[in-house]
C-alpha positions as CSV (number, residue, x, y, z in Angstrom):
1,M,51.6,-56.0,20.0
2,S,54.1,-55.4,17.3
3,F,53.8,-52.7,14.7
4,E,53.5,-55.3,12.0
5,A,50.8,-57.2,13.8
6,I,48.8,-53.9,14.2
7,Q,49.3,-53.1,10.5
8,K,48.0,-56.6,9.6
9,V,44.9,-56.2,11.8
10,T,44.3,-52.8,10.4
11,Q,44.7,-54.1,6.8
12,S,42.4,-57.0,7.6
13,E,39.8,-54.7,9.0
14,Q,40.0,-52.4,6.0
15,A,39.7,-55.4,3.7
16,A,36.7,-56.6,5.6
17,Q,35.1,-53.2,5.4
18,Q,35.8,-53.0,1.7
19,E,34.3,-56.5,1.2
20,K,31.3,-55.4,3.2
21,A,30.9,-52.3,1.1
22,D,31.3,-54.2,-2.1
23,A,28.7,-56.8,-1.0
24,A,26.3,-54.0,-0.1
25,A,26.7,-52.4,-3.5
26,Q,26.3,-55.7,-5.2
27,A,23.1,-56.3,-3.2
28,K,21.8,-52.9,-4.2
29,R,22.5,-53.7,-7.9
30,I,20.8,-57.1,-7.5
31,V,17.7,-55.5,-6.0
32,A,17.6,-52.8,-8.6
33,D,17.9,-55.3,-11.4
34,A,15.2,-57.4,-9.8
35,Q,12.9,-54.4,-9.6
36,R,13.5,-53.5,-13.2
37,E,12.9,-57.1,-14.3
38,G,9.7,-57.2,-12.2
39,Q,8.5,-53.9,-13.8
40,R,9.3,-55.3,-17.3
41,L,7.4,-58.5,-16.6
42,A,4.5,-56.6,-15.2
43,E,4.4,-54.3,-18.3
44,Q,4.6,-57.3,-20.5
45,A,1.7,-59.0,-18.7
46,K,-0.3,-55.8,-19.0
47,E,0.3,-55.6,-22.7
48,Q,-0.7,-59.3,-23.1
49,A,-3.8,-58.7,-21.1
50,E,-4.7,-55.7,-23.2
51,E,-4.3,-57.7,-26.4
52,Q,-6.5,-60.4,-25.0
53,V,-9.1,-57.9,-24.1
54,K,-9.0,-56.4,-27.6
55,A,-9.3,-59.9,-29.2
56,M,-12.2,-60.7,-26.9
57,L,-14.0,-57.4,-27.7
58,S,-13.4,-57.9,-31.4
59,K,-14.9,-61.4,-31.2
60,A,-17.9,-60.2,-29.1
61,E,-18.5,-57.4,-31.7
62,A,-18.3,-59.9,-34.5
63,D,-20.7,-62.3,-32.7
64,A,-23.1,-59.5,-32.0
65,A,-23.0,-58.3,-35.6
66,A,-23.7,-61.9,-36.8
67,R,-26.6,-62.3,-34.3
68,A,-28.0,-58.9,-35.4
69,A,-27.8,-59.9,-39.1
70,Q,-29.6,-63.2,-38.3
71,T,-32.3,-61.4,-36.3
72,L,-32.7,-58.8,-39.1
73,E,-33.1,-61.6,-41.7
74,A,-35.6,-63.5,-39.5
75,N,-37.6,-60.3,-39.1
76,R,-37.5,-59.6,-42.8
77,E,-38.8,-63.1,-43.5
78,A,-41.5,-62.7,-40.9
79,C,-42.6,-59.3,-42.5
80,E,-42.7,-60.9,-45.9
81,R,-44.9,-63.7,-44.6
82,M,-47.2,-61.2,-43.0
83,K,-47.5,-59.3,-46.2
84,Q,-48.3,-62.4,-48.1
85,E,-51.0,-63.3,-45.5
86,A,-52.4,-59.7,-45.7
87,R,-52.5,-59.9,-49.5
88,G,-54.4,-63.2,-49.2
89,R,-56.9,-61.6,-46.8
90,L,-57.2,-58.6,-49.0
91,E,-58.3,-60.8,-51.9
92,Q,-60.8,-62.5,-49.6
93,A,-62.1,-59.2,-48.4
94,A,-62.4,-57.9,-52.0
95,G,-64.3,-61.1,-52.9
96,L,-66.7,-60.7,-50.0
97,I,-67.3,-57.0,-50.9
98,V,-68.1,-57.9,-54.5
99,E,-70.3,-60.7,-53.3
100,R,-72.2,-58.4,-51.0
101,I,-72.6,-55.7,-53.6
102,G,-73.8,-58.3,-56.0
103,K,-76.5,-59.4,-53.6
104,D,-77.9,-55.9,-53.1
């Protein structure tokens, strides 16, 4: 083999090795970029989920407060009805007492 042919083969081998090294470096960059993008997307999804949870919790608290207010109002109305009934019975009882005293 001539010296020139050996040089060409050597240069070709070196060029192939350089291309291989460049391809490996590019592959590492692509993987690193993909990992960073995956982490960014995961963080974004986490933040969105946290916001959804906050919104759901806020809605649940508002619903619970509304139900509590309704229950409180219903109980207040029931108490008022019971007071009115008790007053009516008190008047009846007072009438019965006066009637009994009057008979004695």
